[in-house]
N, C-alpha and C positions, 0 to 999 in steps of 0.2 A: 618248914615246908609250906604250910598254909599261908604264912605271912608273905613268902616269896611269890606264891601263886597270885595272891591278891594284888601285890605290887606289879606283877607282870601284866595282869588284865588292865589295871589302871593306866599303866604306861602305854599300853597298846591303844586304848581309847583316846588318850591325849595325842599320841602320834598320828592317829587317823584323822583327827580334827585339824592338826597342823599341816600334814602333808597333802591331804586331799581336799581342803576347804575351797581351793580355787576352782575345782571342777564340780560345782554344786549340782546335785541331782544325778550324778553318774559315779558316785563313790559310795562305798558301804563298808561295814565291818561284819564279818560272819563269825559265829561261835558254834563250834562242833564238839560234841562229846561222843565217845565211842569205845569200842572194845579193841584191844591190841592183841595180835597173835604173833609172838616171836616164835622161834624154832624151839618147840618143846615146852611152852609155857603159856602165860596169859597176862593180861593187865588192862589198863585204862589209858585212853588218850584224850587230851583236851587241846583244841586248836583255836586260836584267835587270829583272824586274818583281815586286816584292812586291805582293800583292793579298789581299783578304778577301772571302769569300762572305757578303754581307749579307742575302740572302734565298735562297729555293730557286732562283731564276732570275737573280739579279743579282750581279755581282762588280765591286768597285771596286778600283782599284790605282794605282800610280805606276810608269810605265815609264821607265826610264833607258836611253837608246840611244846607240850609237856606230856611225856609218856612215862607211866608207872608200870614197870615190867618185872616179872618174876619167872624164873625158868630153871630147869635142871640141866646140867651140863655133864660131860664125861671127860675125865682125864685118863691117862694110861692105867687101865685096870681098876678104875675107881669111879663111883658115881658121886657127884657133888651137888648139894642142894643150895640154891641161891636164895638170899634174902631179897625182899622187894627193894628195887632201886629205881631211880628216876633219871631220865635224860631230857634235856631241853634242846630245841632245834630252832634255827632261824633261817628260813628259806625264802629266796625270791621266787615267785610263782608266775606261771603263764598258763592261761586256760583258753581253749578254743570253744566258743559257745555255738551250739546248734539251735539258733533261734527259730522255733517252729511257728511263731506267731500265736501260740496258745499259752496256756498256763504251765505246760510241761516243757522244761528246757534242759536237755541233756548237755553235758560238757565232758571234755577230756583235757588233761593238763599235766604239767610237770613242774618240778621245782629243783633248785640247786642251792646249797648253803652249808651251814655248819651245825654239827650235832655235838653237844657237850654232855658228858656222862658224869654221874656221881660215883663215888667210891662204893663198891659193893663187897661185903665180906661173905665168904663161903665157908661152910662147915662140911667136912667129909662125913659120909655115912659110915665108912668102914674104919676110919682112924680119927685121931684127935687133931689132925692137921687143920690149919686155917689157910685160906687162899685169898688173894687180893686181886681185884680186876683193875687193870690199867685204865685210869679215868681220864686220860688225855683226850681232847676233842678230835673229831674227824670231819673232813669234808665229805659230803654225800649228796644223794639226790632222791627224788620221789617222783613216781608216776601215779596218776589218779584218773578216776572217772566217776560219774555220778549224774544226778539230775536235781533241778530245782523246780518247785511248784509253789507259786505265790512267793512267800517269804521263807519257806522251809527248804531244807537241803538234805539230800542223802548222798553219801560218798564212800568210795573204797579207794584207799591209797596204799601203795607199797613203797616202803622206805628202804633205800639201798645204801648201807653204811659199811665201811670196811670193818673187819673183825678187830676186837681188842685182845691184848695179851692177858693171859691168866698167869699170875706169879705166886710163888710161895712166899713165906715170911722173910726169906733171905733175898728176895728180889729176882730169883731165877725163873725164867719162863718155863711153864709146865703144860701149857695148852693155849687154847684160844676160845674166845667167846663171840658168838655170832650176834651182830647188832641189827641185822635186817628184821623188819617186822611189817606185818599187814595191819592196817587200821580200817575198821568198819564203823562209820559214824553217822549220826543224825545231828542236825543243827538248824539254825535260822540266821537271818541277817537283818541288820537295821541300817537305815539310810537309803540312798537312792540306788540306781542301777538295776531296777527290776526289769527283767526281760519279758518279751512276749506281750508288750502293750499294744 
């Protein structure tokens, strides 16, 4: 998992240099780390996002995300405890920037893309049964808001992803697993594109 995360960050830095090098001074890469709040659990989020300021108020980017989530779910008459699992996301992003002409810069935005889930095994609290989460990827979206001050960022995002099926060891559907989560994160960016100059 750590090796994949390191490769992920390295590839993102390389991609940002290749894709946005033509627009020097108006592109950057942001790094955000925060707390994830799924339905009935918690976890961590890490986002890396190369982006380019295409007008005075519009920024376009590509957010690469890693979310480590754990939560409890319920099936018919039973409570199931989930192991920690990870999902990755690849979203094209659009932000509208409220350039105040100062160091405080609010923004709102949205993203659309693909969420990929790892397999998660579940153990029942009441029986010895095991359950498996359908790990197929889903197309989803994200809405967000936040602000920047200097090179630092604070953001809140809500990720809207279709539910995954919960299956028993025989492959039969026995419930569903909500994939939506709220992210609250702090971060910084490197490169150009500083607002409020």
